[in-house]
Backbone bond lengths (Angstrom), bond angles and torsions (degrees), N, CA, C in turn:
res aa  C-N    CA-C-N  psi(-1)  N-CA   C-N-CA  omega(-1)  CA-C   N-CA-C  phi
1 M - - - 1.456 - - 1.569 108.91 -
2 N 1.285 113.54 129.61 1.473 118.06 -172.36 1.545 114.99 -89.14
3 Y 1.367 115.60 -11.04 1.436 118.99 -174.39 1.590 108.30 -134.99
4 V 1.311 112.01 160.04 1.520 118.33 176.68 1.529 105.63 -127.77
5 L 1.315 115.83 126.74 1.486 120.49 169.21 1.533 105.93 -98.67
6 T 1.347 112.12 125.67 1.479 118.71 179.82 1.470 110.13 -110.97
7 L 1.326 117.19 129.90 1.509 121.45 173.74 1.490 106.80 -110.66
8 V 1.340 113.58 135.22 1.461 120.30 -179.99 1.525 107.25 -134.89
9 A 1.301 116.29 117.03 1.444 122.35 179.93 1.509 112.57 -83.26
10 D 1.311 118.24 150.18 1.444 123.09 166.17 1.525 108.78 -74.85
11 R 1.320 112.56 97.53 1.511 116.20 -169.56 1.541 114.97 -63.48
12 A 1.386 113.34 -13.91 1.481 118.63 179.15 1.562 108.73 -81.69
13 A 1.294 116.56 -16.34 1.489 120.17 -173.57 1.496 115.53 -118.52
14 T 1.298 115.48 -24.16 1.476 117.36 -173.69 1.526 109.47 -158.08
15 T 1.359 115.52 172.44 1.488 121.39 175.81 1.518 106.86 -123.25
16 L 1.244 118.07 139.74 1.461 125.43 176.82 1.515 106.66 -78.75
17 D 1.267 118.86 94.63 1.511 121.13 -173.00 1.534 112.83 -88.83
18 A 1.286 116.75 161.99 1.475 121.84 -178.38 1.537 112.74 -58.18
19 A 1.297 118.59 -35.69 1.453 122.24 -177.18 1.526 108.73 -64.21
20 T 1.346 117.70 -44.16 1.410 122.02 -177.74 1.525 107.98 -64.80
21 V 1.289 118.14 -47.86 1.524 124.11 -178.12 1.492 107.12 -58.89
22 A 1.337 119.14 -43.44 1.453 120.49 -176.77 1.550 111.32 -66.77
23 E 1.318 114.91 -41.76 1.454 119.25 178.00 1.517 111.75 -60.03
24 I 1.312 117.89 -46.15 1.485 119.54 177.61 1.477 111.40 -66.86
25 A 1.270 117.92 -39.28 1.517 121.40 -176.79 1.545 110.64 -65.98
26 D 1.346 114.71 -35.50 1.490 119.23 178.11 1.456 110.08 -67.85
27 A 1.392 118.42 -40.02 1.479 123.58 -169.97 1.530 106.80 -72.75
28 I 1.352 120.87 -30.24 1.443 121.84 -177.84 1.530 113.09 -103.05
29 R 1.311 119.09 4.19 1.420 122.91 -178.89 1.511 109.86 58.78
30 A 1.314 118.11 48.06 1.396 123.60 -175.33 1.566 115.50 -76.51
31 G 1.297 113.87 153.91 1.465 118.41 170.24 1.532 110.84 -76.23
32 P 1.298 115.95 -173.09 1.445 119.17 179.69 1.524 114.56 -56.17
33 A 1.318 114.96 133.78 1.459 119.67 -176.05 1.549 109.04 -71.27
34 E 1.330 117.14 147.50 1.506 124.01 174.84 1.473 105.59 -118.82
35 I 1.307 117.32 115.06 1.461 122.02 178.69 1.546 108.81 -76.84
36 L 1.365 117.79 122.75 1.460 122.98 175.19 1.442 112.51 -90.44
37 S 1.371 117.69 -35.53 1.417 123.51 -179.68 1.496 104.39 -154.92
38 P 1.389 120.07 117.50 1.457 121.69 -174.48 1.532 112.25 -53.16
39 G 1.282 117.56 127.75 1.484 120.97 175.34 1.548 113.70 75.55
40 E 1.374 115.61 -1.33 1.506 119.89 -175.76 1.501 113.15 -122.36
41 A 1.330 117.73 -44.48 1.449 119.54 -169.26 1.527 111.38 -148.52
42 V 1.319 117.26 138.75 1.489 120.78 179.61 1.544 109.05 -147.29
43 D 1.309 115.16 145.60 1.447 123.67 174.14 1.500 106.88 -100.74
44 L 1.416 115.89 136.53 1.490 122.45 172.93 1.480 108.48 -127.12
45 P 1.348 116.77 106.02 1.522 118.36 175.56 1.494 109.78 -64.55
46 C 1.362 114.02 140.41 1.448 117.23 -178.77 1.576 109.28 -146.93
47 P 1.284 115.11 156.21 1.479 118.01 -173.71 1.544 112.44 -73.49
48 A 1.304 119.38 -28.38 1.456 123.00 -178.45 1.502 110.38 -153.29
49 P 1.421 117.97 156.12 1.428 117.36 178.35 1.497 111.20 -65.40
50 P 1.419 116.48 124.83 1.447 119.42 -179.19 1.566 110.56 -76.58
51 P 1.307 119.37 154.38 1.421 123.07 178.13 1.607 111.50 -56.35
52 P 1.312 115.66 118.54 1.514 116.22 -178.19 1.544 112.13 -52.39
53 A 1.309 118.57 -37.69 1.471 119.09 -175.58 1.546 109.02 -65.03
54 A 1.424 117.87 -32.61 1.430 119.11 179.24 1.518 110.46 -68.39
55 I 1.287 119.78 -41.48 1.475 123.02 175.28 1.454 111.70 -62.82
56 A 1.309 117.64 -45.63 1.487 121.80 178.87 1.484 110.10 -60.18
57 A 1.302 119.46 -36.73 1.428 121.47 -178.79 1.556 111.85 -68.68
58 L 1.328 115.09 -34.89 1.443 121.61 179.25 1.557 111.98 -71.44
59 L 1.344 113.03 -35.06 1.498 118.46 -176.29 1.531 109.85 -83.01
60 G 1.346 116.69 -26.80 1.472 117.38 -175.34 1.442 113.55 57.47
61 A 1.351 115.73 -135.45 1.476 119.59 -175.14 1.563 110.14 -89.89
62 R 1.236 119.84 8.56 1.512 120.62 177.41 1.497 109.54 -61.08
63 P 1.306 118.57 133.57 1.476 121.52 179.03 1.551 113.24 -78.30
64 I 1.294 112.49 74.68 1.472 121.46 -178.51 1.527 111.16 -125.02
65 D 1.278 119.99 124.78 1.449 124.11 178.40 1.568 108.42 -88.41
66 V 1.304 116.27 146.51 1.435 121.31 -176.14 1.515 109.12 -126.85
67 F 1.358 118.68 134.93 1.430 126.11 172.63 1.453 108.92 -126.44
68 C 1.332 118.27 143.38 1.439 121.58 168.15 1.536 111.30 -134.04
69 L 1.329 114.88 116.36 1.384 121.74 -172.88 1.527 112.01 -131.12
70 P 1.317 117.63 151.35 1.486 118.86 171.46 1.560 111.09 -50.65
71 S 1.246 118.22 144.08 1.491 121.86 -175.71 1.537 111.63 -71.92
72 T 1.325 119.04 -19.47 1.465 120.69 175.30 1.516 109.35 -103.79
73 G 1.345 113.14 146.65 1.478 120.97 175.82 1.540 115.97 71.16
74 R 1.391 112.42 30.65 1.443 114.55 -178.56 1.523 114.69 -77.07
75 R 1.333 115.94 -28.96 1.501 118.83 -178.35 1.469 107.47 -87.34
76 K 1.417 115.40 119.73 1.392 122.84 -175.88 1.475 113.96 -91.21
77 R 1.326 116.09 147.92 1.442 121.01 -175.07 1.512 117.52 -100.33
78 L 1.346 113.57 3.14 1.477 118.79 177.13 1.501 105.23 -149.41
79 L 1.359 112.51 130.16 1.463 121.08 173.77 1.471 110.30 -112.34
80 A 1.364 117.07 126.19 1.465 123.62 174.01 1.542 107.50 -116.59
81 A 1.281 117.11 115.86 1.523 118.68 -171.48 1.537 109.16 -124.38
82 D 1.304 114.07 135.07 1.478 122.69 168.04 1.564 106.09 -67.15
83 M 1.351 114.85 158.63 1.449 118.27 -178.69 1.547 109.71 -101.23
84 D 1.325 121.74 -66.21 1.419 122.99 -169.02 1.497 112.03 -64.99
85 S 1.274 116.23 132.53 1.487 124.24 -179.32 1.509 112.98 60.65
86 T 1.299 120.43 10.87 1.411 126.84 173.29 1.498 109.89 -121.37
87 I 1.295 117.46 -81.06 1.498 120.63 178.24 1.547 110.48 -71.39
88 I 1.331 116.27 -33.92 1.494 117.92 174.49 1.518 107.02 -117.07
89 T 1.341 114.94 162.63 1.476 117.87 -174.21 1.493 115.94 -83.66
90 A 1.362 118.30 -10.52 1.387 122.75 -172.60 1.529 111.94 -109.53
91 E 1.391 114.38 162.61 1.459 121.60 163.96 1.519 107.85 -100.83
92 V 1.380 113.98 109.69 1.513 120.02 -169.61 1.513 109.93 -59.60
93 I 1.311 119.29 -40.64 1.472 115.31 -176.33 1.483 113.68 -67.68
94 D 1.374 116.78 -26.50 1.506 120.30 172.97 1.509 109.25 -68.47
95 E 1.307 116.82 -39.66 1.442 121.67 178.84 1.546 113.17 -63.26
96 L 1.338 114.02 -38.65 1.469 120.18 174.86 1.520 110.40 -65.36
97 A 1.344 115.54 -40.10 1.411 120.65 -176.27 1.521 111.17 -65.98
98 A 1.370 114.41 -37.13 1.507 119.89 175.60 1.492 111.18 -62.28
99 E 1.395 117.65 -37.80 1.435 121.04 175.74 1.521 110.47 -63.42
100 A 1.302 117.24 -32.71 1.503 120.49 -178.42 1.492 111.50 -87.84
101 G 1.314 118.73 -0.86 1.462 118.85 -179.72 1.509 115.13 80.88
102 I 1.325 118.71 16.07 1.477 119.08 -177.82 1.585 106.54 -129.09
103 G 1.268 116.51 37.80 1.437 119.57 -173.10 1.538 115.83 -60.52
104 A 1.385 119.22 -47.36 1.386 120.21 177.40 1.495 117.03 -64.41
105 E 1.323 112.47 -35.92 1.551 118.06 176.79 1.513 111.03 -61.93
106 I 1.324 117.38 -45.58 1.495 120.35 -177.40 1.549 110.29 -73.95
107 A 1.355 116.50 -40.66 1.497 117.40 -176.51 1.532 111.79 -62.89
108 A 1.313 118.87 -29.15 1.445 121.60 177.80 1.530 111.63 -65.58
109 I 1.294 113.61 -39.01 1.526 119.00 -178.36 1.542 104.93 -75.14
110 T 1.284 121.16 -38.91 1.495 126.06 177.83 1.492 107.12 -55.49
111 A 1.312 118.07 -53.69 1.448 121.55 -172.54 1.527 109.33 -62.87
112 R 1.340 120.59 -39.16 1.458 122.31 -176.59 1.560 108.25 -70.71
113 S 1.354 118.72 -36.76 1.413 124.32 177.99 1.461 111.82 -63.21
114 M 1.375 117.12 -46.74 1.469 121.65 -177.17 1.530 112.69 -70.37
115 A 1.300 113.07 -21.49 1.484 118.62 175.42 1.515 112.48 -84.64
116 G 1.301 117.54 -6.31 1.455 121.26 179.04 1.531 112.69 87.42
117 E 1.351 117.69 10.93 1.456 120.93 -179.38 1.483 113.59 -78.51
118 I 1.284 118.09 -26.10 1.463 124.69 -177.97 1.542 110.00 -126.35
119 D 1.269 119.70 140.73 1.500 121.05 173.77 1.510 108.66 -58.27
120 F 1.362 115.22 135.48 1.417 120.30 -173.41 1.470 114.95 -59.92
121 A 1.385 114.97 -49.65 1.458 122.01 -176.49 1.492 110.43 -59.60
122 T 1.318 115.68 -46.52 1.500 119.79 177.19 1.494 112.17 -59.19
123 A 1.325 117.14 -45.45 1.467 120.66 -179.45 1.542 110.74 -64.02
124 L 1.358 116.71 -39.44 1.487 120.10 -176.77 1.507 107.31 -66.96
125 R 1.294 120.29 -48.31 1.465 121.62 179.13 1.561 111.92 -58.01
126 D 1.252 116.27 -41.42 1.454 121.29 177.38 1.512 112.97 -60.50
127 R 1.326 113.67 -50.77 1.490 117.07 178.34 1.472 115.47 -63.53
128 V 1.343 116.62 -41.02 1.523 121.71 176.35 1.472 108.75 -59.74
129 A 1.336 118.15 -44.13 1.472 120.87 -172.67 1.552 105.89 -64.05
130 R 1.317 119.54 -34.70 1.527 120.39 177.47 1.506 111.38 -71.64
131 L 1.316 119.77 -10.16 1.514 122.00 178.01 1.501 112.17 -93.67
132 R 1.330 117.86 5.25 1.469 123.74 -179.31 1.511 106.77 -53.93
133 D 1.392 113.67 138.16 1.494 124.82 177.59 1.497 113.20 75.48
134 T 1.335 117.04 5.39 1.527 116.75 172.08 1.553 108.06 -70.96
135 R 1.346 110.48 132.77 1.477 114.17 -176.32 1.511 113.74 -70.92
136 L 1.256 118.43 148.04 1.522 120.41 -177.01 1.518 111.07 -63.40
137 T 1.312 116.91 -26.09 1.500 117.80 178.42 1.530 110.37 -61.69
138 A 1.270 117.64 -22.97 1.509 120.31 179.30 1.534 109.77 -68.50
139 L 1.334 117.47 -28.00 1.404 121.37 178.68 1.520 111.99 -67.58
140 D 1.338 111.68 -40.31 1.539 119.14 178.02 1.504 108.17 -65.47
141 R 1.316 120.88 -41.39 1.414 120.66 -179.46 1.535 112.89 -65.58
142 V 1.313 115.37 -38.08 1.446 119.91 175.60 1.528 111.48 -64.73
143 A 1.291 115.65 -47.73 1.466 121.05 -179.28 1.536 111.85 -57.71
144 A 1.331 117.65 -35.05 1.396 122.24 -175.39 1.557 113.47 -71.45
145 R 1.359 115.22 -22.72 1.437 116.71 -178.94 1.536 114.13 -105.25
146 L 1.341 116.17 3.87 1.490 116.79 176.23 1.533 111.62 -71.50
147 R 1.270 114.97 138.85 1.519 121.41 -178.67 1.543 109.28 -126.50
148 A 1.327 112.34 143.82 1.478 122.43 177.00 1.518 110.23 -66.48
149 T 1.288 118.74 141.88 1.447 122.01 169.21 1.517 110.82 -66.47
150 E 1.320 114.20 146.05 1.480 118.61 -179.96 1.506 110.60 -58.90
151 G 1.319 113.79 128.71 1.486 120.01 -179.98 1.538 113.22 93.40
152 A 1.359 119.53 -8.63 1.470 120.77 -177.72 1.562 109.80 -63.94
153 R 1.350 114.18 -48.03 1.483 115.63 -177.02 1.518 111.79 -60.96
154 E 1.375 117.39 -42.00 1.452 118.74 177.84 1.491 110.63 -63.81
155 L 1.235 118.65 -43.64 1.526 120.85 -178.84 1.533 109.74 -59.12
156 I 1.282 118.73 -48.11 1.453 120.06 -175.55 1.526 110.53 -70.69
157 A 1.330 115.99 -50.21 1.472 122.09 -178.07 1.555 109.69 -60.00
158 T 1.293 118.05 -41.88 1.471 119.11 -176.18 1.542 110.85 -69.98
159 M 1.283 116.60 -45.69 1.485 119.77 179.26 1.552 110.94 -62.08
160 R 1.369 115.46 -42.14 1.429 119.22 177.53 1.517 112.80 -61.06
161 A 1.400 115.94 -44.53 1.397 122.63 -179.25 1.537 113.57 -61.53
162 H 1.337 113.65 -24.60 1.451 120.12 175.81 1.515 114.63 -99.18
163 G 1.275 116.73 18.71 1.452 123.36 171.56 1.532 119.19 90.14
164 A 1.344 115.34 7.87 1.476 118.42 -178.01 1.539 112.55 -80.77
165 V 1.366 116.80 146.87 1.456 121.28 170.09 1.535 107.26 -81.74
166 T 1.308 116.94 136.85 1.440 121.42 -177.26 1.571 109.12 -122.97
167 A 1.331 118.00 129.83 1.425 122.65 -177.30 1.515 110.89 -138.59
168 L 1.396 116.07 135.11 1.408 123.12 175.08 1.495 105.28 -96.17
169 I 1.366 113.45 119.68 1.489 118.41 -179.84 1.564 107.95 -124.07
170 S 1.343 111.19 106.61 1.484 116.75 -169.20 1.526 113.71 -124.08
171 G 1.328 113.86 143.83 1.460 117.32 171.46 1.516 111.24 -83.89
172 G 1.365 116.93 10.56 1.434 125.01 175.29 1.502 114.26 -85.53
173 F 1.248 120.08 -137.27 1.491 122.90 -172.10 1.507 111.80 -130.52
174 T 1.390 112.59 143.48 1.449 121.43 -177.60 1.526 114.63 -59.32
175 F 1.409 115.24 -29.05 1.437 117.50 -179.04 1.551 110.16 -60.88
176 F 1.284 116.66 -27.41 1.460 122.74 -176.61 1.525 113.22 -99.32
177 T 1.381 115.41 -39.08 1.439 118.16 177.74 1.506 111.89 -59.71
178 A 1.325 115.40 -38.14 1.520 122.79 -176.11 1.515 106.69 -59.80
179 R 1.315 119.46 -46.14 1.409 126.78 -176.36 1.546 111.33 -70.20
180 I 1.334 114.29 -42.75 1.551 116.80 -176.57 1.544 105.82 -74.62
181 A 1.352 121.45 -38.95 1.396 120.84 178.06 1.573 115.10 -60.43
182 A 1.328 112.67 -39.72 1.525 119.07 177.63 1.503 111.31 -68.73
183 D 1.287 116.23 -40.07 1.429 121.07 -179.99 1.550 113.35 -65.41
184 L 1.346 113.76 -46.32 1.474 117.53 -173.04 1.591 114.28 -93.35
185 G 1.375 114.24 -12.08 1.440 113.39 177.06 1.447 118.48 98.19
186 F 1.342 118.61 18.03 1.410 122.40 177.22 1.524 110.67 -68.80
187 A 1.315 120.31 139.55 1.432 121.81 179.15 1.474 115.14 -71.59
188 A 1.346 118.06 -28.66 1.432 123.19 -179.56 1.569 108.14 -149.32
189 H 1.346 116.28 161.53 1.479 123.83 173.38 1.459 112.60 -143.78
190 F 1.319 117.49 146.22 1.500 124.95 -179.77 1.558 106.70 -135.65
191 A 1.297 115.76 138.58 1.460 118.42 178.87 1.575 106.21 -168.39
192 N 1.347 113.37 -178.96 1.448 119.68 176.57 1.562 109.76 -84.17
193 R 1.336 116.38 158.74 1.410 121.43 -177.55 1.551 109.46 -114.50
194 L 1.330 113.55 113.54 1.505 119.77 172.29 1.505 110.86 -64.20
195 Q 1.310 119.83 139.97 1.448 122.78 175.48 1.522 110.35 -102.47
196 D 1.340 115.42 146.30 1.455 121.41 -178.08 1.511 110.38 -148.97
197 D 1.327 114.82 169.70 1.495 120.71 179.52 1.495 111.71 -102.02
198 G 1.306 118.83 10.28 1.444 123.99 -177.71 1.488 111.22 101.63
199 Q 1.335 119.72 -15.68 1.431 122.44 -179.91 1.492 111.52 -131.85
200 V 1.342 121.25 -35.82 1.401 123.28 -176.76 1.521 107.78 -135.90
201 L 1.358 116.66 162.60 1.490 120.14 173.20 1.513 109.23 -76.07
202 T 1.346 115.07 142.40 1.410 120.89 -177.62 1.542 112.97 -86.51
203 G 1.377 114.94 -6.65 1.464 116.72 -179.24 1.518 111.58 86.43
204 T 1.388 120.60 14.39 1.357 121.39 -179.34 1.540 107.80 -133.35
205 V 1.336 113.04 161.08 1.523 121.11 -179.36 1.531 103.82 -125.40
206 A 1.288 115.14 141.06 1.509 119.74 176.47 1.519 110.38 -60.45
207 E 1.329 114.27 137.57 1.460 121.68 175.25 1.492 111.77 -90.36
208 P 1.320 119.97 153.21 1.470 126.42 -4.98 1.480 112.03 -76.88
209 V 1.342 119.36 151.97 1.458 122.09 177.72 1.565 108.58 -69.23
210 L 1.313 113.97 139.48 1.494 119.06 176.39 1.570 103.91 -81.94
211 D 1.335 116.34 104.13 1.398 122.53 -177.64 1.540 109.26 -113.81
212 R 1.402 118.07 -163.28 1.455 121.19 -178.20 1.515 111.28 -59.24
213 N 1.293 114.93 -42.61 1.546 118.26 -178.92 1.480 111.08 -64.78
214 A 1.345 120.08 -38.33 1.430 122.08 178.74 1.497 111.12 -69.41
215 K 1.319 118.67 -36.54 1.476 122.03 178.38 1.586 106.74 -59.73
216 E 1.299 116.47 -50.78 1.434 119.38 179.97 1.538 111.18 -59.68
217 R 1.349 116.06 -43.13 1.429 117.79 -179.87 1.494 115.55 -62.72
218 I 1.395 115.22 -35.94 1.487 119.55 178.02 1.515 109.06 -66.55
219 L 1.354 117.20 -44.33 1.441 121.02 178.43 1.527 110.48 -55.62
220 R 1.281 120.22 -41.84 1.477 123.65 -177.89 1.521 108.52 -73.09
221 E 1.341 119.51 -37.96 1.456 121.83 -178.82 1.528 107.49 -67.48
222 L 1.362 118.98 -45.54 1.432 121.42 179.72 1.560 112.86 -59.38
223 A 1.379 113.12 -40.40 1.458 117.36 -178.40 1.607 107.61 -67.69
224 Q 1.299 117.33 -40.71 1.423 120.45 178.70 1.500 111.98 -63.23
225 R 1.355 116.57 -47.48 1.467 122.69 -178.57 1.502 112.74 -60.08
226 H 1.306 117.84 -34.42 1.486 120.68 -179.69 1.533 110.61 -100.24
227 A 1.319 119.30 10.90 1.395 123.63 177.32 1.598 110.41 53.82
228 I 1.313 115.12 47.95 1.435 121.60 -179.03 1.603 107.57 -113.72
229 P 1.241 118.94 118.20 1.483 121.12 178.48 1.553 107.05 -60.35
230 L 1.392 114.40 144.78 1.478 118.78 179.83 1.453 114.12 -54.42
231 A 1.424 114.68 -32.31 1.480 117.83 -179.99 1.509 112.35 -62.25
232 E 1.338 117.14 -17.35 1.474 118.51 -175.13 1.504 108.18 -107.15
233 T 1.360 119.61 25.05 1.430 124.86 175.18 1.532 111.10 -110.60
234 M 1.281 113.26 159.96 1.501 119.59 178.45 1.555 107.63 -139.22
235 A 1.327 113.52 133.90 1.485 120.47 176.26 1.520 109.40 -122.98
236 I 1.311 114.61 149.68 1.513 118.91 -178.58 1.454 110.15 -142.50
237 G 1.279 121.17 134.48 1.454 124.29 -179.36 1.499 111.24 -169.42
238 D 1.354 115.55 -179.90 1.482 120.46 -173.91 1.480 114.68 -131.41
239 G 1.345 118.44 -14.93 1.507 116.57 -172.80 1.549 112.23 -118.97
240 A 1.321 112.31 172.25 1.534 115.84 -178.22 1.456 113.83 -58.12
241 N 1.413 117.57 -26.45 1.426 121.07 175.88 1.489 116.79 -63.33
242 D 1.360 114.48 -12.60 1.481 120.64 -175.79 1.555 111.35 -98.01
243 L 1.363 115.24 -10.25 1.488 116.59 -170.24 1.460 115.94 -55.49
244 A 1.369 118.69 -44.87 1.461 119.99 -178.43 1.541 112.58 -63.96
245 M 1.311 114.87 -40.07 1.485 123.27 177.06 1.513 109.64 -60.52
246 L 1.366 117.24 -49.03 1.452 122.04 -177.34 1.538 108.68 -62.70
247 A 1.327 116.75 -39.31 1.516 120.58 -175.78 1.535 111.19 -69.69
248 T 1.356 114.96 -31.80 1.470 117.34 -177.08 1.505 114.95 -81.76
249 A 1.364 116.48 -32.49 1.446 122.33 -174.77 1.591 107.41 -63.30
250 G 1.322 115.64 153.86 1.463 119.40 173.29 1.527 111.67 -60.96
251 L 1.363 114.83 -36.89 1.491 121.52 170.65 1.455 107.01 -130.03
252 G 1.353 114.30 117.85 1.406 122.53 174.51 1.489 111.89 -110.29
253 I 1.347 118.07 118.16 1.468 124.31 -175.45 1.537 113.05 -110.08
254 A 1.268 117.61 120.30 1.497 120.30 170.22 1.441 110.64 -85.89
255 F 1.357 116.41 120.39 1.472 120.20 -173.53 1.549 109.53 -103.46
256 R 1.339 117.72 109.26 1.481 122.31 178.17 1.536 106.06 45.99
257 A 1.291 115.63 53.01 1.426 121.91 -164.55 1.561 112.52 -91.83
258 K 1.291 116.17 164.85 1.450 128.24 174.32 1.570 102.86 -65.63
259 P 1.412 114.70 145.54 1.399 117.66 -175.97 1.547 116.08 -52.24
260 V 1.314 118.81 -38.00 1.514 118.30 -179.64 1.507 109.69 -66.08
261 V 1.283 119.50 -25.45 1.476 121.25 176.83 1.488 113.86 -83.54
262 A 1.310 116.93 -44.29 1.463 123.13 178.62 1.535 109.70 -60.33
263 D 1.283 118.00 -42.01 1.451 122.71 -178.48 1.559 110.30 -66.40
264 A 1.299 117.44 -31.32 1.482 119.98 -176.44 1.504 110.16 -89.34
265 A 1.220 121.70 -25.85 1.491 122.82 -169.02 1.545 109.10 -76.51
266 R 1.292 116.46 149.07 1.442 124.93 176.60 1.501 114.26 -77.74
267 A 1.364 117.09 -24.92 1.398 123.09 179.07 1.543 108.31 -139.87
268 R 1.328 115.90 146.97 1.472 121.70 -174.53 1.526 113.19 -139.25
269 I 1.334 115.35 137.76 1.450 115.50 166.82 1.544 105.58 -111.92
270 T 1.335 113.61 111.21 1.460 120.23 -175.96 1.484 111.02 -103.65
271 H 1.340 118.64 -34.89 1.461 123.20 -173.26 1.494 113.16 -107.17
272 G 1.318 119.56 -46.53 1.416 123.94 -168.81 1.483 114.65 -86.63
273 T 1.300 120.14 -171.90 1.467 127.86 -177.63 1.495 106.64 -93.96
274 L 1.370 113.30 -177.93 1.445 118.33 175.17 1.545 115.65 -63.73
275 R 1.353 115.76 -13.14 1.461 118.64 172.75 1.509 110.66 -56.17
276 A 1.324 117.44 -29.64 1.469 119.14 -177.11 1.527 112.57 -62.20
277 A 1.313 119.05 -28.47 1.438 123.29 176.87 1.501 111.26 -63.18
278 L 1.384 117.89 -30.08 1.403 119.51 175.27 1.504 114.44 -77.96
279 F 1.318 114.62 -39.86 1.522 120.05 176.59 1.526 108.82 -61.97
280 A 1.374 116.80 -37.77 1.430 118.89 179.95 1.540 113.83 -58.68
281 Q 1.365 112.82 -27.71 1.432 119.55 -178.98 1.547 111.97 -93.62
282 G 1.311 117.27 7.16 1.482 120.67 178.06 1.531 115.41 84.75
283 Y 1.328 117.36 10.98 1.466 118.06 175.13 1.544 110.86 -71.63
284 R 1.382 114.34 139.05 1.485 117.47 177.33 1.558 104.35 -95.28
285 L 1.305 113.53 155.15 1.464 119.77 178.36 1.519 113.73 -53.55
286 S 1.327 116.26 -31.96 1.471 119.16 178.66 1.539 113.65 -69.32
287 E 1.356 116.45 -13.81 1.476 120.88 178.04 1.526 111.55 -95.56
288 F 1.277 118.47 -3.42 1.489 120.92 -177.46 1.545 109.24 -66.42
289 R 1.333 113.51 147.47 1.467 121.25 170.94 1.502 109.47 -123.99
290 E 1.346 116.81 161.50 1.489 118.31 -178.09 1.550 106.68 -130.67
């Protein structure tokens, strides 16, 4: 069998039961099922990628994510991850805006940028300018309340334990990526640098802005530096700023993404947690690390 269809259930909402697995296996003429996590994830070897619409029709509204990858080379040796709304649950710039009392104003620009309606660099400069005179103590308050997305620690720890390079590549800010990278165990982090006068933000960001092209470039540079073929890399993100990185990686996963990203990505996590990115690579629950 040249391909593997992986089913991953949102374990908070449903269970991947034997009847569902059997129904899908029969439809795709699958080989023997391999249970990755009882009731949560299963691999089904198959001769060719089945039509996504056919699988979607069989699953209906059940909250189950589906991946279909070549059976060889599934485990990736480099992980490039977006931060905001991917590795962490929040959009940091929106949190900063709330501290400055302009939350709704900034959130509207953020939403349009992530949907691909506004150029990212232009939107970032505009939002940062509106944060001028925000005290640096606000950054500490925001950092203190940031929380990792469910499954993020397992994803990073497990891939590192199996020899993968892990990098946080964010269109956000180094003040926050440094802390998140240290907390979750990323080997490296890349982001934009907010400028300040020692007490308040100046409303500017260091140039050049780390945008979608820079994210892709960093992915390529990391792969080259560590002698890892692009086919053996994985990228994960949720916004339009991640599109180039997702397209370049051997496995690009849209995580609970905006429609423009979900439609373009070759793989999607719509229902489950970041654990699904491990199951997509064929990791068994017994191999997970925290």
